[in-house]
ROTOR-615667 format. One record per residue (C-alpha): residue number from 0; x, z, y. Coordinates in Angstrom, 3 decimals. Layout:
// residues N
+-----+----------+----------+----------+
| num |        X |        Z |        Y |
+-----+----------+----------+----------+
| NUM |        X |        Z |        Y |
...
+-----+----------+----------+----------+
// end
This chain:
// residues 79
+-----+----------+----------+----------+
| num |        X |        Z |        Y |
+-----+----------+----------+----------+
|   0 |  -10.558 |  -87.803 |  -43.837 |
|   1 |  -10.280 |  -91.612 |  -43.421 |
|   2 |   -7.086 |  -91.242 |  -41.375 |
|   3 |   -5.576 |  -88.982 |  -44.114 |
|   4 |   -6.471 |  -91.600 |  -46.688 |
|   5 |   -4.837 |  -94.356 |  -44.681 |
|   6 |   -1.648 |  -92.412 |  -44.436 |
|   7 |   -1.476 |  -92.047 |  -48.246 |
|   8 |   -2.158 |  -95.835 |  -48.644 |
|   9 |    0.600 |  -96.582 |  -46.142 |
|  10 |    2.982 |  -94.219 |  -48.048 |
|  11 |    2.551 |  -96.363 |  -51.119 |
|  12 |    3.186 |  -99.549 |  -49.143 |
|  13 |    6.393 |  -98.584 |  -47.411 |
|  14 |    8.803 |  -97.694 |  -50.169 |
|  15 |   12.278 |  -98.965 |  -51.089 |
|  16 |   10.749 | -100.859 |  -54.100 |
|  17 |    8.137 | -102.632 |  -51.867 |
|  18 |   10.777 | -103.583 |  -49.323 |
|  19 |   12.996 | -104.866 |  -52.082 |
|  20 |   10.047 | -106.982 |  -53.485 |
|  21 |    9.365 | -108.388 |  -50.022 |
|  22 |   13.067 | -109.370 |  -49.674 |
|  23 |   12.972 | -110.961 |  -53.213 |
|  24 |    9.856 | -112.953 |  -52.235 |
|  25 |   11.457 | -114.413 |  -49.080 |
|  26 |   14.721 | -114.961 |  -50.817 |
|  27 |   12.921 | -116.958 |  -53.594 |
|  28 |   11.137 | -118.949 |  -50.906 |
|  29 |   14.476 | -119.830 |  -49.452 |
|  30 |   15.682 | -120.966 |  -52.844 |
|  31 |   12.588 | -123.123 |  -53.272 |
|  32 |   13.010 | -124.690 |  -49.890 |
|  33 |   16.732 | -125.421 |  -50.626 |
|  34 |   15.632 | -127.063 |  -53.866 |
|  35 |   13.146 | -129.276 |  -52.048 |
|  36 |   10.151 | -127.873 |  -54.024 |
|  37 |    7.998 | -126.218 |  -51.348 |
|  38 |    5.096 | -128.677 |  -51.963 |
|  39 |    5.093 | -127.663 |  -55.604 |
|  40 |    4.513 | -123.949 |  -54.997 |
|  41 |    2.126 | -123.918 |  -51.959 |
|  42 |   -0.760 | -125.892 |  -50.484 |
|  43 |    0.552 | -124.972 |  -47.032 |
|  44 |    2.417 | -127.613 |  -45.026 |
|  45 |    6.044 | -127.008 |  -44.093 |
|  46 |    4.866 | -126.527 |  -40.431 |
|  47 |    2.389 | -123.857 |  -41.555 |
|  48 |    5.071 | -122.026 |  -43.601 |
|  49 |    7.394 | -122.213 |  -40.551 |
|  50 |    4.647 | -120.837 |  -38.370 |
|  51 |    4.128 | -117.882 |  -40.724 |
|  52 |    7.824 | -117.270 |  -41.057 |
|  53 |    8.191 | -117.302 |  -37.247 |
|  54 |    5.331 | -114.826 |  -36.788 |
|  55 |    6.755 | -112.576 |  -39.546 |
|  56 |   10.191 | -112.827 |  -38.070 |
|  57 |    8.963 | -111.910 |  -34.605 |
|  58 |    7.103 | -108.886 |  -35.971 |
|  59 |   10.173 | -107.716 |  -37.856 |
|  60 |   12.310 | -108.007 |  -34.761 |
|  61 |    9.823 | -106.053 |  -32.677 |
|  62 |    9.570 | -103.393 |  -35.333 |
|  63 |   13.409 | -103.075 |  -35.434 |
|  64 |   13.526 | -102.742 |  -31.601 |
|  65 |   10.828 |  -99.998 |  -31.626 |
|  66 |   12.654 |  -98.141 |  -34.403 |
|  67 |   15.975 |  -98.390 |  -32.565 |
|  68 |   14.397 |  -97.318 |  -29.279 |
|  69 |   12.738 |  -94.312 |  -30.990 |
|  70 |   15.990 |  -93.411 |  -32.782 |
|  71 |   17.997 |  -93.640 |  -29.552 |
|  72 |   15.409 |  -91.534 |  -27.701 |
|  73 |   15.463 |  -89.007 |  -30.569 |
|  74 |   19.313 |  -88.820 |  -30.547 |
|  75 |   19.419 |  -88.314 |  -26.723 |
|  76 |   16.982 |  -85.414 |  -27.008 |
|  77 |   19.250 |  -83.669 |  -29.528 |
|  78 |   22.575 |  -84.071 |  -27.694 |
+-----+----------+----------+----------+
// end
């Protein structure tokens, strides 16, 4: 039952609206950095923000690679 519950929780997390909100958050962070106002919106140092963004970027890239590999494998099975 726990696994079933986790799936339903994940289904609410990975929606188009949630991805759009994530994009808007990162886009707004970009605007704030460009305006030189990072210190006004977070207690994290620029180096800490950079570290988080690098970790997030790496995870995104790895997820894209996995999805593309699975898609490629799926397509080759059906051709």
